N, C-alpha and C positions, 0 to 999 in steps of 0.2 A: 668631163665638163664641170662636174661637181667639185672635183678637186681644184681645178683652175679657179673656180669661183672663191673657194675658201682661201686659196693662196693669195688672192687678190685683197684680202681683208687686211686692214692695218692691225699692228700688234695691239695697240692701245684703244681701239675703237671698233669693235666687231660690228659688221654690217650684214643684214640678212636680206634674202630675196623675198619678194612678196608672193605669198602662197594663196591658195584658193579655197581651202578647207579649214573650217574652225572646229573647235571641240563640240559645240552643240550639233552641227551638222554631222559630224562623225557619229554621235550618239543616235541621231535619227536614222542614219543609214544602217547602223548596227541593228536597229529594231526590226528591219525588214530583211537583213542579210544573215545575222548570226544565227547559226544552226542550233546552238545550245538554247538560245532564247525562244526561237520558233518551236523547239521541242517542248519547252515549258508551256508555251501557249496551247499546243495540241494536247499535252498531258492535262492541263487544266480543263480543256473542253471534255476530255474523257472523264475526268473526276466529277464534274458537274452532273453527269448522268447517274452517278451512284444513288442519289435519293430516288430517282424515278425507277431505277431497277429494284431497289429494296421495297418501295412503296407498292410496286405491283404485286409483290408476294402477299400483301395483306388486303388487297382489293379483290372483289369477286372474280372467280375464275369460271368462265362459261365456255363450254364446248358443245359443238353440234356435230353429229355424225350420221351418215346414211350408209346402210348395209344392203347389198343385193346378193342373196345366197341361193344356191341350188340345193334343194332338200329332198329327202326321201322319208316316207312314212309307210308303215304296213300294220295290219291288224285285222282280225276277223276275216281272214281269207282275201283280203284286198290290199293293194299297194298303190302308191302314187309318187311320181317325181314331179316337183313343182319348184318354181323359183318365186321368191317373195321379198319385197323391199321392206326394210325397217328403218324408222326415223327416230332419232333420239337426241336429247339435249341434257346436259348435266351442269349443275351449279355447285361451286365449292366456295364457301365464304368463311375466312378465319374469324372465329369468335374470340378465342384466347389462345395465343401462342407467343409466350414471352421472348423466345428466341428471335421470332420474326419482327416483333415490335422493337426489340432492342437493337437488332441489325439495322432497322430503318432509322432509329435515332443516331446510331453510329454513322450511317451513311451521310447524314446531314453534316456531322463533324468532318467527315472525309471530304465533302465538297468545300467546306470552309478552309480546310487544310489546303486543298488544291489552289484556292484563291490566294492564300497567303504565300504559298510557294511560288505562284506566278508573279506576285508583286515583289517578292524577294529577288526573283530572277531579273526583274526589270531594274530594281534598285542596284543589284550587283553589276548589271551591265553598265550602268552609269559609272560605277567605280572602276570597272575593268577598262572601259573606253578611255577614261581620264588617265588611268595608270599607263595604258599603251601609248596614248598621245604624248604625255610628258616624257615617257621613256625614250621616245624617238627624238624629241627635241634635246634631251640631255645627251643622248648618244651623239648627236650632231655636234653638240658643244664640246664634248670630250674629244671627238675626232678633230674639230677645228683647233682646239688648244694643242693637240699633238702635232698636227701639221705645222702650225706656226712655230712650235718649239723646234721641230725638225728643220724648218727653214732657217731659224736662228743658229742652230748648231751646224748646218751646212755652211752658213757664211762664216762661223768661227773656224771650221775646218779649212776653208779656202784661205782665210787670213793666216792661219798657222802654217799651212804649206808655203805660202808666199814668204812669210817671216823666216821659216827654216831655210829656204833657198838663199836668202841674203845673209844667213847666219845669225839672226838676232834671237832665235829661240832654239832649244834642243829638239831633237827628234821625238823625245818623250811627250812633248806638248802636241805634236802632230798625232801621235798614237792616242793620246787621251781624247782629243778632238774627234778622231775617227771612231773610237769606241763609242763615244757619247752619241754621235750621229747615227752609227749602225744601230744602236739600241733604240733610238727614237724611231727609226724606220720600221724595226720589228713591232714596236708599240703601235705605230700607225696602222699596220696590217691587222693587228688584233683588234683595234678600235674600229676599223672598217668592218671586220667580221661581226662585231658586236652591233653596229648600226644596221647591218643587213638583218641580223637576227630579230632586233627590235621592230624593224620595218615589217618583217614577215608576220609578227604577232599582230601588229596594227592591221595590216591587210587582211589577215584571216578573220579578224574580229569584226571589221566594218565593211570589207570589200572595196575600200577606197585606196587609191594610190598614195602611199605615205610620203612621197616626194612633194605632195601638194599642201601639206598641213602648214598652218601659219604659226609663227613664233609667239612668244609673249610680248606684251608691251614693254617698253623700256622701264616703266615704273608700274608695278602691280599694286592693287588695293590691299593694304595691310590693316587688319582689324582684329581686336581681341574677341574671343568667344563671348557670347551673351546667352545666359548668365555667366559671370566670371566666377564659377565655383564648380569644381570637378565632381563634387558630391551631388549637386543638382543634375548634372549631365548623367551621372550614373543612375539617378532615379528615373530620368526620362528614358534611358535605355532599357531599364527594368520593365517598363510598361509599353514601350514603343518599338523596341528592337524586334524585327521580324523573325530573326532566328529564335529568340526567346518565345515569341508567340507560337511559332511552329512547334517548338518542343512542348510548350503547354498544350497545344491541341493534340499532339501525339499522346500525351499523357492521359488526357480525357478519353481518347479512343481506346487506350490500353485498359483503362478502368472499365469501360463499357464491354470490352472483350471478356472480362472476368464474369460479368453478368450473363453474357451470351453463353459462355461455357457452362455456368452453373445451371442454366435453364434446361440442360439436358435431363435434369432430374424432375422437371415439372411436367404435369399433364398438359395436353392440348385439347381444344374443343373447336370443332368445325361444324358449320351448317352445311348439310348436303341436300340436294334437291335433284330429282331426275324425272324426265318425262320421256315416255317411248310410245311410239305408234307403230303397230304392225298392220301393214296393208294386206288385203286378201291375196292369197297365193294364186299363181297362174299355173294351171296343170300342163306339164309337158308330156307325161306318159302315165297311164293307170289302167288297171283292170276293173276299176269300180264303175257302176252305172251312174247315170246322171243324178238319179234320186239319191244314191248313196253319198255321192260327192256333195250334193246340196245339203244334205242333213249334217255333214261334217262341217261345212263352211258356215252354217247358221248357228253353230254351237260356239258361244263366246269362249275364247281361251283355247280353242282347239288349234292345232298347228297350222291349218290353212286358213282360218278365219281372220278377220281384221278385228283388232281390239287396241285399247289404249291403257297404259300403266303409268303411274306416277307416284312419287312419294317425296316427303320432306321430313328431315330428321336431324338431330344433333349426334355427332360422333365424338366420343371421349376416348382419348388414348392416353394410357398411363404407363410411362417407362418403368420397367421393373429391374432389369439388370442388362448392362451393356458391356460387360466384360472389363469394367474399370476404366472405359474411355472417357466418360464424363469427368471423373475425378482427375485423370491425367491431364485432360485439357484444362481444367480449372487450375491445377498447379502450374501448368505451363503459362497460362494467361497471367497468373499472379506473378510469376517470375519476370515476364515481359514487362508488366506494370512497374515492378521494382527497377528494372533496367531503364525504363523511360524516366522514372523519378531521378535516377542518377544522371541520366543524359540532360535532363532539364537543369539540374544543379551545375553540371559541367558547363553548359552553354551560358548560364547566368554568370558564372564566375569568369569565364573567358571574355564575355562581353564587357563585364565590369572592368577587367584589366585593360582591354582594348580601348574602351572609350575614355578612360582616364589617361592612357598614353597618348591618344589622339588629341584629347583636350590640351595637355601640356605641350604637345608638338605644335599646336596652333598658338597658344598662349606665349610660349617662349619663341616660337618661330618668328613673330613679329620683330622682336629684338635681334634675333639671330640674322635675319635677312638684312636688317639695317646695319649691323655690325659687319657683315660680309660686304655690303656695298661700300662702307667706309674703308674696309681693308683693300677692296679693289681700287678705290680712288688713290689710296696710298701707294699701292703697287704700281699704278700708272705714273704717279709722280716720281717714284724711284727709277722707273724705266727712263723717263725723260731726263732725270738728273744724270743717270749713268751714261745716257747717249750723249749729252752735252759734254760730260766729263771725258768721255772717250774721245770726242772731237778736239778737245783742248789738251789731251795727253795726260790727264790725271786719273783716268780709269782705263783699264785694258779691256780686251775683248771678253775675257773670262767674267769680269765683273758685269759687263753689259748683258751677256747671255744668261748668267745667273738671275739677273734682275728680270729679264724677259721670261725665263722659265718660272720664276716666282709669280710673275703677273698671270701667266697662262694657267697655273695651278689655282690661283686665287679666283680667276675667272670661272673655272670649273666648279669651285666650291661655292661661289656666289650663285651661279645658275642652279646648281643642285639644291641650295637652300630655298630658292624661290619655288622650284617644282615641289619640294618636300612640303613646304608650307601649304600650297594649294591642295595637294593630295591629302594632307592632314585635315584640311577643312572638309573635303569630300568625305573622308572617313569618319569624321566627327558627326556629320549629318546622317551618313548611312547607318552608323551604329545606334544613333538615337531614334532611327526610324523616320526621320523628318526629310530626307532627301527627296526632291522632286525636280521637275523640269525647270521650274522657276529658279531654284537654287543653281541648277547647272548653268542657266543662262547668266547668273551672276558671276560664276567662275569664268564663263566664256567672255565676259566683259574685259577680262585681262588678256585676251588674245588679240592680236593685231588684226584689224578688219580690212 
């Protein structure tokens, strides 16, 4: 059915079906469908708990316990079996532990990193959806042009066969026409496969039926970047690009890891407190008299008596030697920090390169789209002229088919220039860190509603 629709389109005036899904709706669906983005959401939720986990290590640690034991005591010719409950509580409060405090600081950076990564995933999803959306449209345009070329070549083949039968052209013309037609059919199969491939990418990204997406407006909005200076855009990317921010945050965390590793040489101080209450034991079996038992129970601190013990103190722990582990971890952390520095430099340079390219793709894209539009108009005029010339006998079928092929090739290039311009706008905003839903709606205004 799709093929019949495309074949019904005129050579010089492509007509599209009305679809039901636009770019912004595709993005909104992807937010609740795309597994990679939903994974980023869950990963961020997990990352936001890091400060809570690290802070817990420097907050008071309180434990309570109850023990019920069966005991045996003997002496002075007597013995006793008894069970006795003991109640206790312990408090441990960090006073000084550089490693734990540094880990808490690092965990806050880690939570910030998770937030940046989630925002980057959301912005990247906008880019990916736009890329997939326009890829489907362009693949449809390519297939359309190939089908229309094949139709023209089929007509040329029919005419060549008819002319050969009446003896006005040699068989070589028929063979040439047949070869050209067969090649176009092979190309059509390839373009159909490519369209299926692009549609599957879009479907996997958004969960939507790619057959329902809407095409671009006949005329899209063409505007130069503001500001019109690639250096200014590069400066915006340096401070706003999320990949740069992520690399910066990873560098800060790597520096903190060095401090954490070195802290293995530092002492720690903890406040310790304990309270214990031993209840009176209950005799299960004994050879002692009641008076003997009573004399034991009434002695504070005796095994069967009830008594309370408690203490509060500071515990100082000084590391002396750990087999070189601390030094090794410090060297390892320093090497990772150096790696993070180089990673940041690499991201900054790549971002600078990409945003400058995106800037010029937008700046030059305005003129290029306009030039391709003029070329398409000229190609259409050429088709009309050759068609008229063919009707009056001053152009042959080869001239007409070549003009039609040129038109369809120009049509593909024109459509491609429009998609490339819009995607360059998206890339420019993403690389500068300024892309948002409002901007995506501006791009969506170029979609037929």
